[in-house]
Backbone bond lengths (Angstrom), bond angles and torsions (degrees), N, CA, C in turn:
res aa  C-N    CA-C-N  psi(-1)  N-CA   C-N-CA  omega(-1)  CA-C   N-CA-C  phi
1 M - - - 1.462 - - 1.535 108.85 -
2 K 1.371 116.64 -36.13 1.471 116.83 -178.96 1.558 111.51 -62.67
3 R 1.308 115.55 -35.01 1.487 122.86 -174.68 1.604 104.58 -74.27
4 S 1.310 116.38 -38.73 1.548 119.86 178.26 1.485 115.10 -62.34
5 L 1.374 114.25 -29.70 1.441 116.20 -174.40 1.527 107.02 -106.26
6 A 1.149 121.97 14.18 1.521 124.77 177.01 1.433 112.51 -65.56
7 F 1.377 120.30 -37.55 1.430 119.40 178.36 1.488 114.08 -69.59
8 V 1.378 117.21 -19.73 1.463 121.43 179.71 1.513 107.44 -61.42
9 W 1.473 110.43 -48.90 1.562 115.44 -177.56 1.496 105.77 -65.85
10 E 1.237 120.81 -36.10 1.413 123.82 -174.10 1.572 107.26 -68.42
11 I 1.215 120.38 -41.97 1.551 125.62 177.99 1.556 105.93 -61.03
12 A 1.371 114.39 -47.33 1.488 117.37 -176.53 1.535 110.49 -62.46
13 A 1.332 115.11 -43.68 1.544 119.21 -178.86 1.522 109.95 -66.50
14 L 1.386 118.28 -43.87 1.498 116.50 178.84 1.595 113.65 -58.84
15 Y 1.460 111.86 -44.74 1.401 111.47 -174.09 1.526 109.18 -76.30
16 A 1.282 122.33 -20.24 1.475 122.31 173.05 1.507 110.81 -68.46
17 L 1.411 114.58 -41.35 1.432 120.11 -177.93 1.552 109.23 -65.75
18 V 1.470 119.71 -40.91 1.304 121.82 -178.27 1.451 112.05 -66.67
19 A 1.442 115.20 -39.19 1.516 120.17 178.81 1.510 110.71 -63.59
20 L 1.374 117.83 -40.50 1.509 119.56 -178.97 1.437 111.62 -66.38
21 V 1.379 116.51 -39.75 1.575 121.70 172.54 1.525 108.25 -57.24
22 G 1.326 120.59 -50.36 1.430 121.19 -175.04 1.622 107.88 -67.61
23 Y 1.302 115.31 -34.34 1.513 111.95 -173.30 1.529 111.62 -78.23
24 F 1.323 118.26 -24.52 1.500 119.39 179.88 1.578 110.35 -97.47
25 F 1.263 119.28 -22.77 1.527 120.52 -169.53 1.582 109.85 -126.37
26 N 1.410 115.54 5.24 1.478 113.69 178.34 1.481 107.89 -131.67
27 D 1.419 116.67 33.50 1.419 121.29 173.73 1.522 112.74 64.94
28 G 1.347 114.49 32.30 1.488 120.12 177.38 1.507 115.61 83.73
29 N 1.366 116.15 2.42 1.529 119.33 -179.94 1.412 105.56 -91.53
30 W 1.400 117.39 82.57 1.446 123.65 -169.35 1.671 107.04 -77.15
31 S 1.328 119.41 -21.41 1.420 124.50 179.32 1.556 111.12 -89.25
32 F 1.373 122.65 -1.35 1.407 127.91 177.11 1.525 105.82 51.32
33 T 1.400 116.05 54.75 1.416 114.65 177.21 1.649 106.22 -78.24
34 G 1.338 108.63 142.54 1.358 114.30 179.41 1.592 113.67 81.75
35 A 1.334 124.25 2.15 1.426 125.81 -179.78 1.558 111.55 -72.09
36 A 1.286 115.08 140.53 1.544 114.51 -177.91 1.527 105.89 -71.68
37 L 1.358 123.70 -45.28 1.374 120.74 -178.58 1.634 104.98 -118.18
38 H 1.232 116.73 100.46 1.356 124.16 -167.90 1.567 111.46 -75.15
39 P 1.398 112.72 129.29 1.516 119.52 -172.22 1.611 108.10 -61.82
40 F 1.368 118.11 -28.21 1.534 115.31 -175.28 1.538 106.12 -66.07
41 L 1.231 121.72 -17.44 1.568 118.07 177.46 1.417 110.29 -66.21
42 F 1.388 120.35 -34.93 1.413 122.80 175.52 1.531 115.98 -59.61
43 V 1.317 111.28 -40.61 1.456 121.67 179.02 1.547 110.23 -61.97
44 I 1.317 114.46 -47.66 1.490 124.92 175.27 1.516 111.41 -58.84
45 A 1.444 115.80 -45.66 1.468 117.19 -177.15 1.559 109.24 -68.23
46 I 1.335 117.05 -31.57 1.472 117.54 -175.93 1.539 109.49 -72.02
47 E 1.351 115.06 -42.27 1.429 121.14 175.47 1.596 116.23 -57.36
48 A 1.351 105.55 -47.80 1.445 115.93 178.33 1.526 117.67 -63.41
49 S 1.370 111.63 -37.44 1.498 117.56 -178.46 1.620 109.87 -75.67
50 Q 1.245 114.67 -22.92 1.528 119.77 -179.01 1.427 110.64 -91.72
51 Y 1.353 123.11 -45.11 1.446 119.23 -162.33 1.551 113.00 -123.03
52 G 1.236 116.54 -17.65 1.532 118.99 177.34 1.458 114.63 110.79
53 L 1.305 110.84 -156.30 1.530 118.90 -167.09 1.537 110.30 -71.66
54 R 1.312 119.25 -49.07 1.479 117.22 -173.98 1.456 112.85 -65.04
55 P 1.229 123.24 -49.07 1.530 123.83 174.45 1.474 114.31 -56.70
56 A 1.358 118.27 -36.05 1.439 124.92 174.37 1.449 111.65 -61.61
57 L 1.355 114.91 -47.15 1.571 117.04 -179.17 1.467 106.81 -64.40
58 I 1.283 122.09 -47.14 1.512 123.99 177.24 1.492 113.03 -52.31
59 A 1.384 114.91 -47.22 1.498 118.97 -179.50 1.613 107.53 -66.00
60 S 1.339 118.22 -33.76 1.410 120.41 179.77 1.511 110.26 -62.99
61 F 1.312 115.02 -52.25 1.537 125.98 179.74 1.454 112.32 -56.56
62 V 1.436 116.11 -44.60 1.434 116.61 -179.80 1.551 111.03 -70.86
63 G 1.337 117.51 -32.45 1.359 117.07 176.69 1.497 116.27 -67.66
64 L 1.408 111.32 -35.07 1.454 114.59 173.85 1.470 115.54 -66.94
65 G 1.343 118.34 -36.87 1.368 123.14 175.84 1.438 111.94 -61.71
66 L 1.350 120.80 -45.73 1.441 126.99 -175.13 1.547 106.22 -71.98
67 Y 1.305 118.63 -31.01 1.448 121.32 179.89 1.559 109.62 -69.80
68 I 1.340 113.97 -43.04 1.578 117.07 -177.91 1.501 107.50 -70.57
69 I 1.371 117.74 -34.52 1.461 115.46 -177.67 1.506 108.29 -71.32
70 G 1.343 119.00 -43.59 1.490 123.30 -179.86 1.491 114.60 -62.79
71 S 1.353 118.89 -30.38 1.383 122.20 -176.53 1.496 115.90 -94.71
72 G 1.435 117.82 -3.59 1.384 126.26 -179.94 1.436 114.88 71.56
73 G 1.267 120.47 18.56 1.529 124.77 173.12 1.580 108.16 135.21
74 L 1.219 113.07 -175.75 1.468 117.90 -174.65 1.498 109.47 -98.40
75 G 1.351 122.07 122.20 1.387 125.03 173.80 1.446 116.85 -102.63
76 P 1.369 122.17 179.41 1.449 122.78 177.84 1.569 114.55 -59.72
77 G 1.295 116.43 -28.77 1.517 116.68 -170.56 1.512 107.49 -100.45
78 D 1.318 118.97 10.50 1.545 119.13 179.88 1.449 112.65 -91.84
79 S 1.250 123.86 -7.22 1.438 122.98 -176.53 1.596 109.82 -65.17
80 L 1.298 115.36 -35.48 1.528 113.73 -174.93 1.492 113.72 -67.52
81 P 1.362 118.15 -45.12 1.514 118.36 177.48 1.528 110.79 -64.46
82 I 1.302 115.31 -37.00 1.496 118.31 -174.09 1.571 106.37 -64.70
83 L 1.455 114.24 -48.11 1.386 116.41 -178.54 1.463 114.03 -68.88
84 A 1.457 120.33 -28.93 1.425 123.49 173.65 1.535 113.43 -65.29
85 M 1.306 114.37 -34.27 1.571 116.66 178.20 1.518 108.88 -68.23
86 L 1.403 113.00 -45.50 1.557 114.69 -175.07 1.517 108.45 -68.45
87 V 1.286 118.41 -43.64 1.518 117.35 -176.66 1.573 109.29 -69.12
88 T 1.267 122.94 -34.49 1.418 125.97 176.31 1.476 112.15 -63.06
89 G 1.470 115.35 -45.87 1.454 114.19 -179.96 1.536 114.51 -66.56
90 I 1.414 112.14 -36.55 1.556 114.45 -177.44 1.403 111.47 -72.09
91 L 1.294 120.86 -46.75 1.514 127.00 -173.49 1.576 109.41 -65.70
92 L 1.300 110.84 -56.82 1.582 114.54 179.82 1.509 110.83 -66.74
93 G 1.261 118.39 -30.84 1.552 117.17 178.58 1.504 109.47 -74.50
94 M 1.340 123.25 -35.80 1.450 123.98 178.75 1.520 105.12 -67.84
95 V 1.266 122.58 -47.09 1.431 125.75 179.97 1.523 111.50 -56.28
96 Q 1.311 117.88 -50.42 1.456 123.01 175.35 1.581 113.35 -62.47
97 E 1.302 110.89 -32.39 1.548 111.31 -176.05 1.661 109.38 -75.71
98 A 1.403 111.37 -31.48 1.451 117.47 168.64 1.506 113.71 -58.79
99 R 1.360 114.35 -46.81 1.503 122.56 -176.06 1.631 104.16 -63.94
100 N 1.336 116.38 -45.18 1.391 120.26 -176.64 1.494 111.45 -60.90
101 K 1.336 116.67 -40.98 1.408 119.87 -179.56 1.522 112.37 -68.09
102 Q 1.331 118.03 -37.48 1.394 120.15 177.63 1.612 112.24 -69.45
103 L 1.395 114.04 -32.63 1.402 120.79 172.19 1.629 114.78 -62.28
104 R 1.280 106.90 -42.47 1.517 114.85 178.85 1.546 110.18 -65.92
105 E 1.399 115.16 -43.50 1.483 115.80 177.97 1.533 111.16 -64.16
106 A 1.327 114.43 -34.62 1.527 113.84 -175.19 1.436 107.13 -71.32
107 R 1.331 119.89 -37.56 1.485 121.73 178.07 1.465 110.30 -66.34
108 Q 1.312 121.75 -40.50 1.476 120.54 171.47 1.402 115.28 -57.47
109 E 1.412 115.58 -45.64 1.452 118.87 177.87 1.496 113.03 -64.69
110 L 1.368 117.15 -30.10 1.397 120.39 177.38 1.632 112.90 -69.57
111 D 1.322 108.23 -40.91 1.448 112.96 174.99 1.539 112.73 -67.80
112 R 1.295 117.25 -40.05 1.432 118.09 175.86 1.599 110.68 -61.30
113 S 1.315 113.65 -46.42 1.530 116.93 177.06 1.541 112.44 -62.13
114 R 1.264 119.01 -35.79 1.547 120.71 172.81 1.520 112.16 -64.28
115 T 1.301 112.82 -46.22 1.493 118.82 176.17 1.520 113.50 -59.41
116 E 1.331 113.57 -41.84 1.485 115.52 -178.83 1.545 108.78 -76.53
117 Q 1.358 116.88 -31.14 1.515 114.22 172.24 1.523 113.61 -63.26
118 D 1.300 112.65 -38.38 1.533 114.45 179.00 1.525 112.50 -66.15
119 R 1.440 114.89 -38.78 1.459 116.16 176.02 1.476 109.15 -66.26
120 L 1.315 118.84 -42.05 1.481 119.51 -177.71 1.491 110.75 -65.24
121 R 1.468 116.95 -39.82 1.445 117.27 174.21 1.513 113.74 -59.79
122 Q 1.417 114.55 -38.39 1.405 116.91 -177.07 1.599 110.37 -68.45
123 R 1.354 111.92 -44.36 1.553 116.88 174.76 1.508 110.02 -56.11
124 I 1.306 113.84 -39.09 1.605 113.45 -173.50 1.529 106.58 -71.37
125 L 1.375 119.43 -32.99 1.452 120.01 176.77 1.395 113.09 -66.33
126 V 1.368 113.86 -41.73 1.582 118.81 -179.53 1.516 105.93 -65.86
127 L 1.361 119.06 -45.12 1.468 119.86 -178.27 1.532 113.87 -62.40
128 T 1.414 109.46 -33.56 1.594 113.88 -174.63 1.543 102.08 -72.40
129 E 1.397 117.17 -41.27 1.459 117.26 -177.50 1.517 108.46 -62.89
130 A 1.337 120.53 -45.81 1.402 123.56 176.34 1.465 118.30 -57.43
131 N 1.449 113.57 -41.13 1.371 116.79 171.14 1.462 119.37 -61.77
132 N 1.380 113.51 -39.74 1.516 117.71 178.66 1.586 106.69 -66.38
133 E 1.371 115.37 -41.29 1.481 115.46 178.73 1.439 113.16 -58.74
134 L 1.458 113.95 -47.65 1.509 117.81 178.80 1.562 109.40 -62.15
135 N 1.235 121.85 -40.94 1.516 121.24 -179.11 1.510 107.76 -63.06
136 E 1.346 119.04 -32.12 1.467 119.74 -179.06 1.483 108.75 -72.80
137 R 1.367 114.82 -38.64 1.457 118.23 177.18 1.470 111.81 -63.73
138 I 1.439 118.96 -43.20 1.311 123.40 -176.39 1.534 109.61 -61.64
139 L 1.296 114.18 -43.72 1.463 122.74 -174.72 1.629 106.22 -67.52
140 G 1.414 111.87 -38.86 1.480 109.40 176.65 1.477 110.24 -70.57
141 E 1.321 122.46 -37.55 1.430 119.26 177.03 1.577 112.96 -58.90
142 V 1.456 115.94 -39.71 1.376 119.20 -178.25 1.578 107.22 -63.43
143 K 1.349 113.26 -47.21 1.442 117.10 176.99 1.564 112.77 -58.25
144 T 1.237 113.32 -36.90 1.539 115.05 177.40 1.567 113.49 -67.44
145 V 1.320 114.65 -43.65 1.442 118.51 178.30 1.494 112.01 -60.67
146 S 1.376 111.45 -46.25 1.530 114.26 -179.37 1.620 106.65 -67.82
147 S 1.320 118.50 -31.87 1.451 113.23 178.14 1.538 109.21 -72.49
148 F 1.267 123.39 -34.45 1.427 124.34 177.06 1.512 111.92 -63.85
149 S 1.355 115.59 -38.06 1.471 118.64 175.65 1.443 111.00 -61.85
150 E 1.453 114.70 -45.07 1.457 115.48 -179.55 1.484 113.93 -65.18
151 I 1.339 115.33 -34.25 1.458 121.73 176.40 1.566 109.63 -58.77
152 A 1.359 114.29 -51.43 1.499 118.81 -176.03 1.545 107.09 -63.95
153 R 1.279 119.08 -40.92 1.507 118.99 176.67 1.489 116.61 -60.71
154 R 1.373 118.78 -43.76 1.310 122.55 179.34 1.514 117.78 -67.87
155 L 1.390 115.36 -30.95 1.399 118.45 175.16 1.460 117.03 -84.79
156 S 1.324 117.09 -22.65 1.462 117.07 -176.96 1.471 116.65 -78.09
157 V 1.303 117.18 -10.71 1.483 117.88 -174.78 1.578 110.16 -107.14
158 L 1.320 118.87 11.05 1.479 119.30 -164.97 1.662 99.73 -105.66
159 D 1.414 108.94 147.99 1.438 121.34 162.67 1.473 112.58 -71.03
160 Q 1.355 113.45 164.46 1.522 120.41 -175.12 1.599 110.50 -62.53
161 G 1.365 115.46 -34.62 1.451 120.56 -179.70 1.457 111.76 -67.69
162 D 1.316 118.67 -29.75 1.545 118.21 -175.28 1.524 112.92 -99.17
163 L 1.379 115.49 -6.84 1.454 118.67 -172.82 1.498 115.23 -63.87
164 Y 1.370 115.89 -44.01 1.412 122.00 -173.12 1.680 110.08 -70.18
165 A 1.255 114.26 -39.13 1.588 113.42 174.86 1.424 110.69 -69.04
166 A 1.309 121.98 -35.43 1.474 123.66 178.76 1.493 116.02 -66.34
167 I 1.404 112.32 -20.60 1.498 114.40 -177.96 1.576 101.91 -82.50
168 C 1.212 120.41 -38.11 1.602 119.99 172.57 1.575 110.40 -57.09
169 D 1.384 116.89 -41.28 1.426 118.40 -179.46 1.543 110.21 -67.03
170 L 1.254 120.84 -33.51 1.386 125.38 -179.63 1.570 108.66 -71.75
171 L 1.175 122.49 -39.36 1.434 127.09 175.51 1.568 110.16 -60.82
172 N 1.291 113.61 -38.14 1.528 120.28 177.60 1.506 110.60 -66.57
173 D 1.312 110.82 -42.67 1.508 113.73 -174.61 1.552 114.43 -77.45
174 Y 1.304 113.45 -35.54 1.545 114.93 -172.44 1.481 113.13 -105.24
175 L 1.339 119.10 -17.14 1.496 120.00 -178.40 1.588 106.68 -120.31
176 S 1.214 116.12 2.46 1.592 120.83 -174.30 1.546 107.71 49.44
177 A 1.185 118.57 47.54 1.437 125.45 -176.89 1.527 102.13 -80.52
178 T 1.339 122.94 126.50 1.365 124.46 178.67 1.582 113.57 -91.49
179 R 1.464 111.60 -18.04 1.469 116.98 174.96 1.532 104.43 -148.62
180 S 1.376 112.51 132.43 1.423 123.22 177.62 1.439 112.79 -144.88
181 T 1.304 112.68 161.22 1.523 118.72 -176.56 1.516 102.50 -144.61
182 V 1.456 113.36 155.46 1.448 122.69 167.91 1.499 110.39 -131.89
183 Y 1.321 114.19 134.59 1.498 120.18 -175.54 1.522 108.11 -120.78
184 V 1.286 114.27 158.48 1.602 122.31 174.12 1.544 98.47 -123.38
185 L 1.379 107.32 143.63 1.366 120.05 176.35 1.484 116.81 -81.74
186 N 1.308 122.99 119.87 1.523 128.48 -179.91 1.411 107.62 -124.99
187 G 1.324 117.29 88.66 1.408 117.89 -179.53 1.639 115.79 70.22
188 D 1.392 107.91 -113.85 1.496 113.53 177.59 1.557 110.32 -103.38
189 V 1.252 116.75 16.14 1.457 119.34 -175.66 1.464 109.22 -130.03
190 L 1.382 114.67 144.11 1.435 117.52 173.12 1.536 105.26 -108.38
191 D 1.367 115.61 118.99 1.548 118.80 -176.92 1.506 110.11 -104.24
192 I 1.305 117.34 138.27 1.488 119.44 -172.27 1.518 105.00 -74.76
193 K 1.380 114.33 145.04 1.430 122.19 177.76 1.612 111.21 -122.12
194 A 1.242 114.81 -23.73 1.398 117.34 173.92 1.587 115.86 -161.68
195 A 1.326 118.61 149.38 1.444 117.37 -174.40 1.553 106.57 -145.45
196 K 1.336 117.41 151.61 1.444 122.16 177.17 1.537 109.83 -142.21
197 G 1.391 112.55 134.88 1.416 116.12 -179.10 1.506 115.26 107.69
198 Y 1.307 115.58 -4.70 1.457 120.33 -168.57 1.708 100.06 -117.78
199 V 1.384 108.78 136.90 1.433 113.25 172.19 1.572 105.40 -76.80
200 V 1.319 117.57 -45.80 1.476 124.74 173.48 1.492 103.98 -134.21
201 V 1.328 111.34 125.58 1.506 119.74 172.78 1.585 114.67 -62.65
202 P 1.345 122.92 118.36 1.337 121.26 -179.72 1.515 115.97 -54.11
203 E 1.293 121.36 148.54 1.504 120.36 -175.12 1.538 107.77 -63.07
204 E 1.360 119.14 -34.65 1.516 119.62 -174.09 1.559 108.83 -73.11
205 F 1.257 117.75 -6.25 1.484 122.99 177.98 1.527 112.88 -94.63
206 K 1.294 113.96 -21.78 1.494 117.87 -171.93 1.617 109.32 -71.09
207 Q 1.212 117.34 -31.37 1.451 125.92 174.22 1.511 115.08 -134.33
208 I 1.315 115.57 135.10 1.525 115.99 179.91 1.582 105.95 -118.73
209 R 1.293 117.30 120.12 1.414 119.65 -177.07 1.555 110.35 -119.17
210 D 1.257 119.39 -18.64 1.406 130.52 176.52 1.478 113.80 -59.82
211 K 1.416 118.24 102.21 1.404 115.68 -176.24 1.503 115.91 -74.58
212 K 1.278 117.51 1.90 1.524 125.43 179.16 1.500 106.38 -95.16
213 S 1.405 117.39 -12.37 1.491 114.37 -173.71 1.588 108.07 -72.77
214 L 1.313 114.48 169.76 1.515 126.23 179.38 1.556 108.51 -60.59
215 A 1.240 115.35 -45.61 1.469 119.24 -178.51 1.556 112.33 -59.85
216 W 1.198 116.63 -41.30 1.482 120.49 175.87 1.496 110.09 -77.78
217 M 1.142 127.57 -27.45 1.471 128.08 169.65 1.563 113.20 -60.09
218 A 1.341 113.33 -40.60 1.458 119.31 175.55 1.580 108.86 -66.91
219 V 1.294 115.37 -35.58 1.445 114.96 179.04 1.525 116.64 -70.58
220 T 1.237 111.13 -43.57 1.461 121.15 -178.97 1.578 111.86 -68.24
221 Q 1.290 119.49 -42.87 1.389 129.32 178.96 1.564 115.96 -85.12
222 K 1.293 117.50 -14.60 1.418 126.27 179.07 1.492 111.79 46.26
223 R 1.460 112.04 54.08 1.459 119.26 179.08 1.445 104.78 -156.17
224 P 1.403 115.85 158.15 1.515 116.13 170.12 1.459 113.18 -66.60
225 V 1.308 121.69 143.76 1.468 127.57 -177.88 1.454 108.33 -136.70
226 S 1.348 115.46 158.49 1.504 116.25 173.71 1.583 105.70 -127.96
227 A 1.305 113.21 175.95 1.434 119.15 178.40 1.600 116.82 -57.84
228 L 1.392 109.18 -23.52 1.489 114.82 -178.13 1.502 107.46 -69.76
229 D 1.505 118.16 -34.26 1.388 118.34 177.13 1.537 115.31 -59.21
230 L 1.334 108.82 -44.88 1.513 118.48 178.30 1.611 110.58 -60.60
231 L 1.241 110.13 -39.31 1.411 114.68 -173.22 1.617 107.21 -72.84
232 K 1.359 119.84 -25.75 1.355 125.65 179.37 1.474 107.06 -71.26
233 E 1.387 117.47 -35.55 1.431 119.88 -172.98 1.496 106.76 -76.66
234 N 1.349 117.56 -28.16 1.453 119.79 -173.27 1.616 110.12 -94.58
235 E 1.392 113.19 6.14 1.506 119.36 -172.54 1.522 109.63 -62.49
236 G 1.292 118.93 -26.58 1.480 120.75 -177.99 1.550 107.74 -86.38
237 H 1.409 116.77 -5.97 1.469 110.21 -178.52 1.761 100.81 -137.91
238 K 1.246 108.66 67.91 1.454 116.03 178.49 1.525 115.04 -68.21
239 S 1.371 113.47 -22.09 1.441 117.60 -173.00 1.542 106.05 -78.25
240 S 1.368 118.00 -18.66 1.476 120.57 -177.52 1.548 110.45 -93.56
241 V 1.340 116.51 -6.51 1.506 115.84 179.82 1.477 114.30 -78.66
242 Q 1.261 118.20 117.53 1.448 120.31 -176.73 1.504 114.67 -110.48
243 E 1.331 113.80 165.10 1.526 114.17 179.70 1.444 111.66 -64.95
244 G 1.273 116.02 143.22 1.540 121.54 -177.46 1.485 116.84 77.77
245 Q 1.387 115.99 17.25 1.467 118.85 -176.19 1.504 105.30 -88.59
246 Y 1.394 122.31 -5.33 1.444 116.92 176.33 1.497 106.46 -127.59
247 P 1.372 112.81 77.13 1.553 115.70 176.06 1.560 112.62 -77.09
248 I 1.364 116.21 -7.74 1.428 123.69 177.60 1.537 108.78 -117.36
249 L 1.407 117.90 123.52 1.467 118.48 -179.16 1.508 114.94 -92.85
250 L 1.342 116.78 -33.40 1.531 121.72 178.68 1.521 106.21 -132.46
251 A 1.231 120.23 150.16 1.448 125.08 176.82 1.526 114.62 -150.42
252 A 1.217 127.61 131.34 1.420 130.44 -177.94 1.533 111.89 -133.16
253 P 1.251 119.81 134.90 1.461 120.17 -177.66 1.548 113.41 -80.85
254 I 1.350 117.91 144.25 1.434 125.49 174.75 1.426 109.34 -95.02
255 I 1.413 116.66 106.43 1.413 120.26 -169.69 1.503 110.02 -117.67
256 E 1.352 115.26 133.26 1.449 124.60 178.46 1.545 109.51 -74.86
257 E 1.320 118.75 115.79 1.355 124.79 -172.26 1.476 116.03 -56.68
258 S 1.299 119.15 -41.57 1.353 126.73 -178.15 1.502 115.16 -65.15
259 S 1.326 117.30 -44.26 1.351 121.95 -173.64 1.549 111.67 -108.83
260 Q 1.364 116.03 -5.63 1.453 122.75 -173.18 1.573 114.50 48.09
261 E 1.330 112.06 31.36 1.443 114.75 168.88 1.508 115.39 -90.83
262 V 1.341 117.25 145.12 1.428 118.43 -173.74 1.657 98.77 -85.65
263 R 1.371 107.59 136.93 1.501 120.69 -176.47 1.499 112.45 -110.15
264 G 1.316 113.56 -23.42 1.436 117.53 174.67 1.520 110.04 -179.54
265 V 1.339 116.26 -157.77 1.521 126.81 -175.31 1.442 112.08 -142.86
266 V 1.336 118.04 134.24 1.487 120.55 173.63 1.635 100.28 -104.82
267 C 1.289 110.28 130.97 1.642 117.21 -177.74 1.537 106.14 -124.04
268 V 1.325 111.86 143.29 1.487 125.38 166.84 1.544 106.00 -107.30
269 N 1.291 114.97 113.67 1.469 117.14 179.11 1.489 117.91 -92.55
270 S 1.299 113.84 -21.39 1.519 120.69 177.70 1.537 108.93 -157.41
271 L 1.315 116.69 139.22 1.544 125.94 -179.59 1.553 108.17 -159.29
272 P 1.295 113.14 159.44 1.589 115.32 175.14 1.519 114.77 -57.76
273 F 1.260 118.06 143.74 1.493 122.62 179.44 1.451 110.22 -50.53
274 S 1.476 118.97 -41.06 1.427 119.84 -170.24 1.568 108.15 -73.43
275 K 1.342 121.98 -12.55 1.492 121.58 175.76 1.455 110.61 -94.98
276 F 1.300 124.53 1.74 1.458 128.01 -174.67 1.585 103.64 -89.44
277 H 1.319 113.54 81.97 1.565 117.72 178.23 1.521 110.51 -151.52
278 G 1.225 114.65 -176.28 1.634 118.07 -173.32 1.515 106.56 -69.12
279 A 1.410 123.75 -34.74 1.431 117.08 -170.99 1.535 106.55 -74.06
280 S 1.362 125.76 -24.95 1.451 122.45 175.35 1.532 109.00 -70.64
281 T 1.288 117.84 -34.50 1.492 123.82 178.46 1.552 109.39 -61.60
282 K 1.401 116.59 -41.42 1.419 124.41 179.44 1.635 108.70 -67.27
283 I 1.206 113.34 -44.35 1.482 119.44 -178.00 1.517 108.23 -63.43
284 L 1.319 117.94 -42.17 1.450 121.69 175.38 1.435 114.06 -64.09
285 G 1.345 117.59 -32.37 1.448 119.07 179.15 1.641 109.26 -72.17
286 V 1.413 113.17 -34.49 1.552 113.88 178.57 1.573 109.50 -67.29
287 V 1.421 110.91 -37.56 1.585 112.17 177.59 1.477 110.35 -59.57
288 A 1.358 114.01 -49.11 1.453 117.51 -174.31 1.463 111.10 -63.55
289 R 1.378 119.84 -33.19 1.478 120.69 -176.99 1.483 112.61 -73.91
290 W 1.349 117.00 -35.25 1.480 123.23 177.78 1.429 106.95 -78.71
291 A 1.260 120.22 -28.77 1.519 119.01 170.24 1.492 112.73 -62.88
292 G 1.240 116.15 -42.68 1.513 120.29 175.77 1.494 110.31 -58.05
293 D 1.379 117.41 -49.10 1.464 119.56 175.73 1.536 117.32 -57.76
294 S 1.429 110.68 -43.00 1.428 117.04 175.31 1.505 116.59 -62.81
295 L 1.316 113.39 -40.85 1.486 124.40 179.41 1.557 107.24 -60.34
296 F 1.333 112.74 -47.19 1.467 114.32 -179.64 1.542 113.46 -64.30
297 N 1.346 114.30 -40.65 1.455 118.93 175.58 1.565 114.35 -60.97
298 A 1.340 106.51 -44.47 1.452 108.21 -175.79 1.543 109.16 -70.16
299 E 1.185 122.02 -33.75 1.553 121.49 175.27 1.477 108.86 -66.04
300 L 1.295 116.71 -34.91 1.515 117.91 -175.23 1.648 108.05 -70.26
301 V 1.341 108.05 -42.47 1.548 116.09 179.63 1.624 104.15 -60.10
302 A 1.347 114.83 -49.29 1.469 115.74 -176.34 1.545 112.06 -60.78
303 Q 1.379 118.75 -36.29 1.387 119.16 177.45 1.554 112.30 -67.00
304 L 1.358 115.20 -41.45 1.407 122.13 178.73 1.542 111.71 -58.04
305 R 1.344 111.56 -42.09 1.430 116.14 -178.08 1.522 112.49 -73.22
306 Q 1.347 116.39 -35.79 1.456 120.64 169.68 1.540 114.32 -55.10
307 K 1.379 113.66 -47.97 1.426 115.80 -179.59 1.619 113.19 -70.54
308 A 1.271 113.58 -30.24 1.549 114.56 178.14 1.528 103.03 -69.58
309 G 1.347 122.75 -40.50 1.545 124.54 -176.07 1.460 104.94 -61.20
310 Q 1.397 122.44 -45.98 1.368 127.02 -177.25 1.531 110.94 -58.67
311 R 1.348 116.01 -47.01 1.432 119.85 -179.94 1.495 114.66 -68.11
312 G 1.425 114.84 -26.01 1.411 118.94 -178.82 1.550 108.95 -76.97
């Protein structure tokens, strides 16, 4: 409100200054009656150029009122200064009003541009982060594919006697497993064939008979599983879960591809916490699947060698 009425005080101050100048330097003719170029026009022009049409019209009417009061009424020769005041206020006010409108539109466009720039900057940041994440995933996939190729190569050239120990070495290299075991299925028992990370393998790890264990879950479900799957199954019986019930963190079945029979289980007994996630379970499943293929190939080669020896 104070800012909207600021021009009123400015109009009053300017007219007071002009009247004082006329009173002291124009023989007391403070309204400059009869002047060829009336000073009131400058006041109107100043207000019009600064504020626009409405302040210019107010300045014009104030000037007209002061002129009529100072001249003691309207005479035959007063039409020209009166018309000049009105025309000056209207024309200059309209011109400034158009400029003010353009200025407001330019400011609004600038604000919209800044807002759009902020939005674009935010989108660029989001897209950059998404691109970086995608690059990391692609790099991870490339590393995973190269790892799978290396796993396949290392398992495909082994004899049956070396295969089980090599599986434990692979788990150490690609999953950072600190302890791992490999079992073969003999009826209702899983017998250990290889272990890594143990000075002495505990007696309870040499055979697994408990059908509720994670190793047997991998056998019965024929898929890679983790301790989280076992925990979900026991979720309704939390009171029966005891410390040490999960000596195996990850397990995947060794399946013969031709018959789809489970031949054994690959187990990870200990690994860093950062590696305990779904990707590690998938990699373990790949190792177990290729171990099954390699085991079948190794047995086939052994049979062929035995037949060749018998013929020889």
